[in-house]
C-alpha positions in Angstrom: 74.3 153.1 176.9 74.1 153.7 173.5 76.7 155.8 171.8 76.0 159.1 170.6 75.5 160.2 167.0 78.2 162.4 166.4 76.7 163.8 163.1 73.0 164.5 165.1 71.8 168.5 164.7 71.6 170.3 168.0 69.8 173.6 167.2 71.7 176.4 169.6 70.2 178.0 172.1 72.1 181.4 171.7 71.5 182.4 167.4 68.9 178.7 167.1 71.4 177.4 164.4 71.3 173.9 163.5 75.2 172.2 164.7 76.6 169.3 164.2 77.1 167.6 167.3 81.0 167.1 166.8 80.8 170.9 166.0 78.9 172.6 168.9 81.4 173.2 171.5 83.3 175.6 168.8 80.2 176.9 167.3 79.0 178.3 171.1 82.5 180.2 171.9 81.9 181.9 168.4 78.6 182.8 168.7 78.2 183.3 172.9 78.9 187.0 172.4 76.7 187.1 168.8 78.4 189.3 166.0 81.5 191.6 167.2 82.5 194.3 165.4 86.2 196.1 165.3 85.3 199.9 166.4 88.0 201.1 164.1 86.9 199.0 161.6 83.2 199.3 160.7 83.2 196.8 158.2 85.1 194.2 159.5 82.9 191.7 161.9 83.5 188.2 163.5 81.7 186.2 166.0 85.1 184.6 167.3 86.8 186.6 170.5 90.1 185.7 169.0 89.8 186.7 165.3 88.9 190.2 166.4 91.8 190.2 168.8 94.0 189.0 165.8 92.8 191.6 163.6 93.1 194.3 166.0 97.1 193.6 166.8 97.9 193.1 163.3 96.0 195.9 161.8 96.0 198.6 164.6 98.9 197.8 166.8 101.4 201.2 167.3 104.2 200.8 165.2 107.4 198.9 166.5 110.4 201.3 167.0 112.7 200.9 164.3 115.7 199.1 164.9 118.9 200.2 164.1 120.8 198.8 160.9 124.1 200.9 161.0 127.8 199.2 162.6 128.6 201.0 165.6 131.5 200.3 164.9 132.7 201.2 161.3 129.3 202.9 161.3 128.4 201.7 157.8 124.7 201.5 156.9 123.1 198.1 156.0 119.3 197.8 154.2 118.5 195.7 157.3 119.0 193.7 160.7 120.2 190.3 159.0 122.9 191.8 157.0 123.7 193.8 160.0 124.2 191.0 161.9 126.9 188.8 159.0 128.6 191.9 159.0 129.3 192.5 162.5 130.2 188.4 162.7 132.4 188.0 160.0 134.0 191.5 160.3 134.3 192.3 163.8 133.1 189.5 165.8 129.7 188.6 167.1 129.4 191.0 169.7 131.8 193.9 170.0 133.1 196.5 171.9 135.5 198.7 170.6 136.1 202.4 171.9 137.5 205.5 169.9 141.4 205.2 168.6 141.0 208.8 168.6 140.7 208.8 172.4 143.9 206.9 172.9 146.6 209.5 174.8 149.9 208.3 173.7 151.7 210.6 176.3 150.4 207.9 178.7 153.3 205.5 176.9 156.0 208.2 175.7 157.4 210.0 178.8 160.4 211.3 177.7 160.3 214.4 175.8 161.7 214.2 172.1 160.8 210.3 171.8 159.7 210.8 168.3 161.0 207.0 167.5 158.7 205.8 170.4 155.6 207.6 169.4 155.7 206.6 166.1 155.8 203.2 166.5 152.9 203.2 169.0 150.7 205.4 166.6 150.9 202.3 164.2 149.6 200.6 166.5 147.3 202.1 169.1 144.3 200.7 168.5 145.9 198.0 171.0 146.1 200.8 173.6 142.4 200.8 174.2 139.9 198.6 176.3 138.2 196.0 173.8 136.1 193.1 174.0 135.3 190.9 170.6 133.3 187.8 170.2 132.9 185.7 166.9 131.1 182.5 167.7 132.7 180.5 170.4 136.0 182.5 171.0 136.0 185.9 173.0 139.1 188.1 172.6 139.7 190.8 175.7 142.1 193.7 175.4 142.9 195.8 178.0 145.5 199.1 178.4 147.7 198.4 180.5 151.1 201.1 181.6 152.9 199.3 184.1 154.6 195.7 184.2 153.0 194.9 187.4 151.2 191.1 187.8 148.5 192.7 190.4 146.9 195.0 187.4 147.0 192.0 185.1 145.0 190.2 187.7 142.5 192.6 188.1 142.2 192.4 184.6 141.4 188.5 185.0 138.8 189.1 187.1 137.1 191.3 185.0 137.4 188.9 182.5 135.6 186.0 184.8 132.8 188.8 185.7 132.2 189.0 181.9 132.1 185.7 181.2 128.7 183.8 180.7 129.9 180.6 180.5 133.2 178.2 181.4 136.0 179.5 179.1 139.6 178.1 178.6 141.8 181.5 178.7 145.3 182.1 178.2 147.1 185.7 178.2 149.3 187.3 176.0 151.4 190.5 176.1 151.7 193.8 173.6 154.7 195.4 175.3 158.2 197.4 173.5 161.7 196.8 173.4 164.8 199.0 172.8 167.9 198.0 170.5 170.6 199.4 173.5 173.0 200.0 169.8 170.6 201.5 167.8 168.2 203.5 169.9 165.1 202.0 168.0 161.9 200.6 169.6 160.0 197.9 168.3 156.1 197.2 169.2 155.2 193.5 169.5 151.6 192.9 169.6 149.6 190.2 171.5 148.8 187.1 169.7 147.9 183.4 170.4 151.6 182.6 169.5 153.2 184.0 171.8 151.3 183.7 175.0 152.6 183.8 178.6 151.3 179.4 178.9 152.3 177.3 177.1 148.6 175.4 177.1 145.2 177.9 178.5 143.3 177.2 181.6 139.9 176.3 182.8 138.2 179.3 184.2 134.6 178.1 185.4 134.8 178.9 189.1 136.2 181.0 192.0 138.9 178.7 192.1 140.2 178.4 189.1 140.3 182.0 189.1 142.7 182.3 192.2 145.1 179.3 190.5 145.6 181.5 187.1 146.3 184.9 189.0 148.9 183.0 191.3 150.4 181.2 187.6 150.3 184.8 186.8 152.2 186.0 190.0 155.0 183.4 189.6 156.0 184.1 186.3 159.0 186.6 185.1 156.9 188.5 182.7 160.3 190.4 181.9 161.9 186.9 180.7 158.4 186.5 179.3 158.8 189.4 177.1 162.3 189.0 176.2 162.0 185.6 174.6 160.3 187.4 171.3 163.7 189.5 170.6 166.1 188.6 168.2 168.7 189.1 169.8 170.5 189.6 173.1 170.4 193.6 172.1 167.0 194.1 172.7 166.2 195.5 175.9 162.4 195.1 177.7 161.4 199.1 177.7 157.5 198.7 178.4 154.3 196.9 178.6 151.3 198.7 176.8 148.8 196.5 176.9 147.5 192.8 177.8 145.4 190.4 175.5 143.2 187.8 177.0 141.6 185.0 174.5 138.9 183.1 175.5 137.9 179.6 173.9 133.9 179.7 175.5 133.2 176.2 176.4 130.0 174.1 176.3 130.4 171.2 176.8 130.7 171.7 180.8 128.5 169.7 183.2 125.1 170.5 183.2 124.2 171.7 187.0 122.4 174.4 188.7 124.8 174.0 192.1 124.6 177.8 193.0 123.3 179.0 189.5 122.5 182.8 189.4 119.2 183.0 187.0 118.6 186.5 185.5 115.1 188.0 186.5 114.0 187.9 183.0 114.3 184.2 182.9 112.7 184.0 186.5 109.7 185.6 185.7 108.7 184.1 181.9 105.5 182.2 182.3 106.6 179.7 179.9 109.7 178.6 181.9 110.6 176.0 184.9 114.4 177.5 185.9 114.3 174.5 188.4 115.7 176.4 191.5 113.3 175.4 193.9 110.0 172.9 194.6 107.2 174.3 193.2 105.6 172.5 196.3 107.8 172.5 199.3 109.4 175.7 198.3 112.8 174.0 198.5 116.2 175.5 197.2 117.5 172.9 194.9 121.8 172.9 195.5 122.8 170.0 193.5 123.5 169.3 189.7 120.6 167.3 188.8 118.6 170.0 186.9 118.8 168.1 183.5 117.0 164.9 185.6 114.8 167.4 187.1 113.4 168.5 183.7 112.7 165.7 182.1 111.3 163.9 185.1 108.7 167.5 184.9 108.0 166.6 181.7 107.1 162.5 182.1 105.4 162.8 185.5 104.0 166.4 186.2 105.1 168.5 189.2 103.5 166.2 191.7 105.4 162.9 190.4 108.6 164.8 189.3 111.0 164.2 192.5 110.2 160.3 192.5 111.1 160.3 188.5 114.1 162.4 189.1 115.1 159.9 191.6 114.5 156.6 189.3 116.0 158.5 185.9 119.5 159.6 188.0 119.7 156.1 189.6 119.6 154.4 186.2 122.0 156.8 184.8 124.7 156.4 188.1 124.4 152.6 187.4 124.7 152.7 183.9 128.2 155.0 183.6 129.2 153.8 186.8 130.0 158.3 188.3 130.1 158.6 192.1 126.4 160.1 193.5 129.0 162.0 195.5 131.1 163.7 193.5 128.5 164.5 190.8 129.0 167.6 189.1 126.3 167.0 186.5 125.8 165.6 182.9 127.9 166.3 180.1 127.1 166.8 176.0 128.6 163.3 175.6 126.7 161.6 178.4 123.2 162.8 176.4 122.7 159.5 174.3 122.7 157.5 177.6 119.9 160.1 179.4 118.5 159.1 175.8 118.5 155.5 176.7 117.5 155.8 179.6 114.2 158.1 179.2 113.4 156.7 175.7 113.1 160.4 174.4 115.2 162.8 171.8 116.6 165.4 173.5 117.2 168.9 172.0 119.1 171.5 174.5 118.9 174.9 173.1 121.2 177.9 174.4 119.8 181.3 175.3 120.5 184.6 173.6 119.0 187.7 174.7 119.3 190.3 171.7 118.1 194.3 171.9 115.1 192.5 174.6 114.5 188.9 172.5 115.3 185.9 173.7 116.6 184.0 170.6 117.3 180.3 170.2 120.1 178.4 169.1 120.5 174.8 168.8 123.6 172.9 170.6 122.6 169.6 170.8 120.7 167.6 168.1 119.2 164.1 168.9 119.8 161.9 166.2 116.0 160.9 166.5 116.0 157.2 167.5 112.4 157.3 169.6 108.9 158.0 169.0 108.8 161.1 171.6 111.1 164.3 171.9 111.7 166.9 174.9 113.2 170.5 174.1 115.2 172.2 176.8 116.8 175.1 177.7 120.3 175.5 178.7 121.9 179.0 180.4 125.1 179.5 181.9 125.0 175.1 182.0 121.9 175.2 184.1 118.7 173.0 182.7 115.2 175.2 182.4 112.2 173.1 181.6 110.3 174.5 178.9 106.3 173.3 177.7 106.4 175.5 174.8 109.6 176.2 172.9 108.2 178.7 169.9 106.1 180.3 172.2 109.3 181.0 174.4 111.3 182.0 172.0 111.3 185.1 169.5 113.7 183.7 167.1 115.2 180.6 166.4 119.0 181.0 164.7 120.7 178.5 162.6 124.3 178.6 164.3 126.1 178.3 160.9 124.9 180.6 158.6 122.9 183.3 161.1 119.7 182.7 159.2 116.7 183.5 161.7 113.1 181.1 162.2 110.3 181.9 164.0 109.7 178.0 165.0 111.8 175.4 166.0 110.5 172.7 163.4 111.6 175.0 160.5 115.1 175.4 162.5 115.8 171.5 162.2 114.7 171.3 158.6 117.2 174.1 157.5 119.7 172.6 159.6 119.9 169.3 157.3 120.5 171.3 154.5 122.3 173.8 155.0 124.6 175.4 152.3 126.9 177.5 154.6 128.3 174.2 156.3 132.0 173.3 156.4 133.3 172.8 152.9 136.7 171.3 151.8 137.8 173.7 148.5 140.6 172.6 146.6 141.7 175.6 143.9 143.4 173.1 141.8 141.8 169.9 142.5 142.7 167.3 144.8 146.2 166.3 145.5 147.5 163.1 143.6 151.1 161.6 143.1 152.8 162.4 139.7 152.7 160.0 137.4 156.2 158.1 136.8 157.7 157.2 133.7 156.6 153.4 134.2 153.1 154.7 134.9 152.4 156.2 131.6 154.4 153.1 129.8 151.9 151.3 131.3 149.0 153.7 130.4 150.1 153.6 126.5 151.1 149.6 126.9 154.4 149.7 126.1 156.7 147.0 127.6 159.7 147.5 130.1 161.0 144.9 132.3 161.8 145.4 136.2 165.7 145.9 135.5 164.7 149.4 133.5 162.8 150.3 137.0 165.8 150.3 139.0 168.3 153.4 138.2 171.5 152.5 138.7 173.8 155.2 137.9 174.8 157.6 140.3 177.6 160.1 141.8 178.6 160.9 145.5 180.9 164.0 146.2 182.4 165.7 149.3 183.9 168.9 149.3 186.5 169.8 152.2 187.4 173.5 152.7 189.7 175.2 154.7 189.1 177.8 157.4 190.9 181.4 156.1 191.0 184.5 158.6 189.4 187.4 157.1 189.7 190.3 158.6 186.4 192.1 157.2 184.1 189.8 159.3 183.5 192.4 162.5 182.7 190.2 165.6 179.5 191.8 167.0 177.6 191.3 170.6 176.1 187.7 170.2 178.7 186.5 167.3 182.7 185.5 167.1 184.0 185.1 163.9 186.9 183.0 163.3 187.6 183.0 159.7 185.7 182.2 156.4 185.5 178.9 154.7 187.1 178.2 151.4 186.8 175.5 149.1 190.2 173.4 149.1 189.7 169.7 147.4 186.6 167.5 146.3 186.6 163.8 145.5 184.5 162.3 143.1 183.2 158.3 143.0 180.9 156.8 140.8 180.1 153.3 139.4 180.8 154.7 135.7 184.4 155.2 136.6 187.0 152.6 138.3 188.8 154.8 140.8 187.4 158.0 142.9 188.5 161.5 141.1 190.2 163.6 143.4 190.6 167.5 142.7 192.6 169.7 144.7 193.3 173.2 144.1 194.1 176.6 146.1 191.9 178.6 143.9 187.7 177.6 144.2 186.7 178.8 141.4 189.5 176.8 139.2 188.5 174.0 141.6 184.3 173.9 140.8 185.5 175.0 137.3 187.1 171.0 136.9 184.6 169.7 139.7 181.5 170.9 137.1 183.5 169.4 134.0 184.4 165.5 135.6 180.5 165.8 136.4 179.5 166.4 132.7 181.7 163.9 131.5 180.4 161.6 134.3 177.2 162.3 132.8 177.8 161.8 129.7 178.7 158.4 129.9 175.7 157.7 131.9 173.7 158.7 129.0 175.0 156.8 126.5 174.6 153.9 129.1 171.0 154.3 130.0 170.4 155.2 126.0 171.5 151.6 124.8 169.4 150.1 128.0 166.4 151.3 126.8 166.6 151.4 123.3 163.8 149.1 122.7 161.4 151.4 124.8 162.6 154.4 122.9 161.8 152.9 119.3 158.4 151.4 121.0 157.9 155.2 121.6 159.1 157.0 118.6 157.0 154.3 116.7 153.5 154.8 118.2 154.5 158.8 117.6 155.3 158.1 114.3 152.3 157.0 113.5 150.0 159.0 115.1 151.9 162.0 112.8 151.1 160.2 109.7 147.3 159.5 110.8 147.5 163.2 111.3 149.7 164.0 108.4 146.9 162.4 105.9 143.9 164.2 107.7 145.5 167.4 107.7 149.0 167.8 106.8 147.7 166.6 103.6 144.8 169.0 103.0 147.3 172.3 103.2 150.2 170.9 101.8 152.4 170.7 105.0 153.3 168.0 106.7 153.7 168.0 110.3 157.5 167.5 112.4 157.9 166.1 116.2 157.9 169.1 117.5 154.9 170.4 119.0 153.3 172.0 116.3 149.6 173.4 117.3 146.8 173.4 114.8 144.2 176.1 114.3 140.9 175.8 115.6 139.3 176.0 112.5 140.9 173.1 111.0 140.1 170.9 113.5 136.8 169.7 112.3 135.7 166.3 113.5 136.3 164.3 116.7 138.5 161.9 115.3 141.4 164.8 114.4 141.2 165.8 117.9 141.4 162.4 119.2 144.7 162.4 117.4 145.9 165.6 117.6 145.3 164.8 121.8 147.2 161.6 121.6 150.3 163.2 119.9 150.6 165.5 122.7 150.5 162.9 125.2 153.0 160.8 122.7 155.4 164.2 123.1 155.1 164.6 126.9 156.1 160.9 127.1 158.9 161.3 124.9 159.9 164.6 126.6 159.5 162.9 130.4 161.4 159.4 129.1 164.2 162.2 127.7 165.0 163.4 131.6 164.4 160.5 133.1 167.4 158.7 130.8 170.0 162.2 130.8 169.8 163.0 133.8 172.8 162.2 136.4 171.9 162.3 140.3 174.7 163.4 142.1 174.6 162.8 146.1 176.0 164.6 148.8 175.5 163.7 152.3 174.3 166.8 154.5 175.5 169.1 150.9 172.0 170.6 150.6 173.1 172.8 153.9 177.3 172.9 153.5 178.7 171.6 150.2 176.2 173.3 147.7 176.5 176.9 150.2 180.4 176.7 150.1 180.5 176.5 146.6 177.4 178.3 145.5 179.3 181.9 144.8 182.1 180.3 142.4 179.3 177.8 140.9 176.7 180.4 140.1 178.9 182.3 138.4 180.5 179.6 136.7 177.4 178.5 135.1 175.6 181.7 134.2 178.4 183.6 132.9 180.8 181.3 130.9 178.2 178.2 130.4 175.5 180.9 129.9 173.2 177.9 131.7 170.2 178.9 134.1 170.3 176.4 136.8 166.6 174.9 138.4 167.1 175.2 141.7 164.4 174.4 144.7 165.2 175.7 148.2 164.1 175.3 151.8 165.0 178.2 153.6 169.2 177.8 153.5 169.0 174.3 152.2 169.1 173.2 148.4 166.6 170.3 148.1 167.7 170.3 144.5 170.2 172.0 141.6 169.4 170.9 138.3 172.1 172.5 135.5 171.7 170.5 132.1 172.1 166.7 132.8 173.8 166.7 136.1 171.1 167.2 139.3 173.0 167.7 142.7 170.3 166.4 145.7 171.0 165.5 149.2 170.8 162.2 151.0 169.4 163.9 154.0 166.3 164.4 152.3 166.1 160.7 152.5 166.8 159.9 155.6 165.3 160.5 159.4 166.5 163.6 161.1 169.8 163.9 163.5 171.0 161.1 161.1 175.2 161.4 160.7 177.5 159.9 158.0 179.2 157.8 160.3 175.3 156.2 161.6 174.4 156.3 157.8 178.0 154.0 156.7 177.7 151.9 159.6 173.4 151.0 159.4 173.7 149.9 155.4 177.3 148.1 156.4 179.7 149.8 153.7 182.6 148.6 153.6 185.0 151.5 155.1 184.1 154.2 157.9 184.7 157.2 158.2 188.5 158.6 158.5 190.0 161.4 160.8 191.7 165.1 160.0 192.8 167.8 161.4 190.0 170.0 160.7 191.0 173.2 162.6 194.9 172.6 162.1 194.4 172.4 158.3 194.0 176.5 157.8 196.4 177.3 155.0 197.2 176.4 151.8 201.2 175.7 152.6 200.4 172.9 155.0 199.2 170.7 151.9 203.4 171.1 151.3 204.0 169.4 155.0 205.8 165.9 155.0 204.4 164.2 158.3 201.0 164.4 159.8 200.7 166.7 162.9 200.7 166.2 166.4 197.9 164.0 168.2 196.6 167.4 169.9 196.2 169.0 166.6 193.6 166.6 165.6 191.5 168.4 168.9 188.4 169.8 168.1 187.2 173.3 169.6 183.2 173.3 167.9 183.2 169.3 169.2 185.0 170.2 172.5 186.7 166.7 172.0 189.5 164.8 170.2 187.6 162.7 167.1 190.3 160.1 167.7 189.6 159.5 171.3 186.0 160.2 171.0 184.1 156.7 170.1 186.2 154.7 172.4 185.2 157.4 175.6 181.1 157.1 174.0 181.7 153.1 174.6 184.0 153.7 178.4 181.4 156.0 179.7 178.3 153.1 178.8 180.4 150.6 180.5 181.2 152.8 183.8 177.4 153.8 183.7 176.5 149.7 184.5 175.6 149.0 180.7 177.9 145.3 179.3 180.3 145.5 177.6 178.0 143.9 174.5 175.3 146.5 175.0 177.8 149.1 174.8 178.4 147.7 171.7 175.2 147.0 170.3 173.9 150.6 171.1 176.8 152.4 169.6 176.3 150.0 166.6 180.0 148.9 167.0 181.5 145.0 165.8 184.3 145.2 168.4 185.8 147.4 170.7 187.3 150.8 170.0 190.4 151.6 169.6 191.5 154.2 172.0 192.6 158.1 170.7 196.4 156.9 170.8 196.0 153.8 168.9 193.8 155.8 166.0 197.1 157.7 165.7 198.6 155.3 165.6 196.4 153.9 162.6 196.7 156.8 160.8 200.5 156.7 161.0 200.6 153.2 159.7 197.9 154.6 156.8 200.6 157.1 155.5 203.3 154.5 155.3 201.0 151.7 153.9 199.8 154.5 150.9 203.4 155.9 150.3 202.0 159.6 151.3 204.8 162.2 150.6 202.9 165.5 151.8 199.6 166.2 153.4 197.6 166.6 150.1 198.2 162.8 149.9 196.8 162.3 153.7 193.5 164.6 152.3 193.2 162.5 149.3 193.0 159.5 150.9 190.7 161.6 153.8 188.5 162.7 151.2 188.4 159.5 148.7 187.2 157.6 152.4 184.3 160.0 152.6 182.7 159.1 149.1 183.3 155.6 148.2 181.8 154.1 151.4 178.9 156.7 150.6 178.5 155.0 147.4 178.6 151.5 148.3 175.9 152.4 151.2 174.0 154.1 148.8 174.1 151.2 146.4 173.1 149.2 149.5 169.5 151.4 150.1 168.5 149.7 146.7 
């Protein structure tokens, strides 16, 4: 049979017009009813019923009701609906249900008459004393007024939360409450926050079993104790529970299934959607979790072949993933790529949001488009629905990042690739980079140096000893008993720049600190002279290059105005910087001046280390040290602190540093010395016995019992042996016990250590306890200096 000529002219039986065969069907649709006129617009005529309907809908449809653009929370008016939605999301959350603060009745909480202080405290936070519901993105916060500390009331609120949630969520609970100071009778309100929740971890709330489990955990809690843990001291007692707040993190990656799902009526009766709640042919209700596979099969095989295709696709998925079919709970978002590989389709999933009766689509899963064809599915409360034409079903599509609306899914997908509201890393002062060291700058300027220059050998180590002097001005409190005040009594200084350690002892703490500063300044001066000699060639190279730059600048600028530049950082007026070369020389001059300043700081500063000095030693002497530096020397120290600890304390050419800042946490001086195999170890000292400067003149050691420490509840003379004995008694071998304690041999007993101290007294020819203090103080700093040298 010969092929039809598509271009052959055919006469239309209705109007007699000759039309090409390929266009005859379209022509007949237009001319079947003859010419059509609009009843309201006589001048409008068409032969197409569709064009007439579009014209009537466009020109003569009744006006749609005006959408309110007033915020129902703060009553601010906005120029458009979209600007209102953006305001709600940024200021109040995407969805906000808040009552009126004026409706809060404080008399429900303030029962006692005349308790104005409690009323004043609650007035400042009365916005927490009403029921609110706020949603922002994937987070939702429920707040309920509650005036009684009763787990059953809290569980009632949890049930309300469960009924309000539209998807699974991870929830946690926090309480708002009032504490009262029993001494001052003051009240303080503690608001509910995610930092003071009842549970350490959030709990999944997905079904009734999860709700029952969460209720039982609330009933088992000691709620009063949970509130009391926020108090500063034990003086504060629990008084009143005001509100309970439930924080819900909405989960979208819950397995998607349709077991016992409740689909709303507007969705069930929508002609564009197949909700997949029952078989269209057998009318059998689905009660499993295979809605995703049914939706895909309906797209691939139609209604009659859907069940067979569903079984085939499901079995392939189980074979690839290894899941147990008997306990299959549905497909998660993370499993979608596996499904895509099986069916060879790009799968897009949209969530449904209902606003003012309109279906709004939000893309929650976007495919990477590995395949030629795609399928677009709906998700309602983790149940998948099939839609043949998603653009016809949704009124609009919303960008989840910037809240912009689009009429078609194609426009949304195109926008998502270029959306400017994606997360950006903003660095106000540029990206952090390590500061250049002196040697980095020398490399940049081509100034030679040796490896020996990079090793800074000069340093000093110090350690203060103190006495605990009773002080009647310190009154004990309910939680603290004051024994006395620590006052510095002596200090030892050791350095590689002096032959023997320096020992300073003075009953006057102010005079002791002055002597200490004087000795450090003398050592710093020695260090400066030694470093200048060591770096003489480097300094000459810096000065030579700087002089060359200054000479060129003088020729270009200084000579023309009858002036010569010195080494100081003089500025050049803008009008004098006439050419680029002059500006370049000026920049180089400033760089060399910065290099020389850095060089001077490096060679002049003496680092002075102490062990745990940032927390103890500097806090011990800071009152006397600051008084002397500011009032007498008129120096302004540079201090870096972290809480109550000094990270750095610098004045003149002396800089105090704490060795602990360069070590791991929980490191003791004894373990530090053992780790770096110092030649000597720490001695023993009767801290609690030494409470009066007069004991410096004692002519013998105190008794063995006076070495006992009430603070540590042991005698330091016997501690190592007790630790060793405990390990051996527990079944550990002697070798392992020594290795664990970092000991070379079995430690001496307490009595043997006391005999060792008595032998030291005799061998060192000590006359008074002051001599023993010198020996002990020096024994701290000398091995610490050796250990620091070993660390290099």
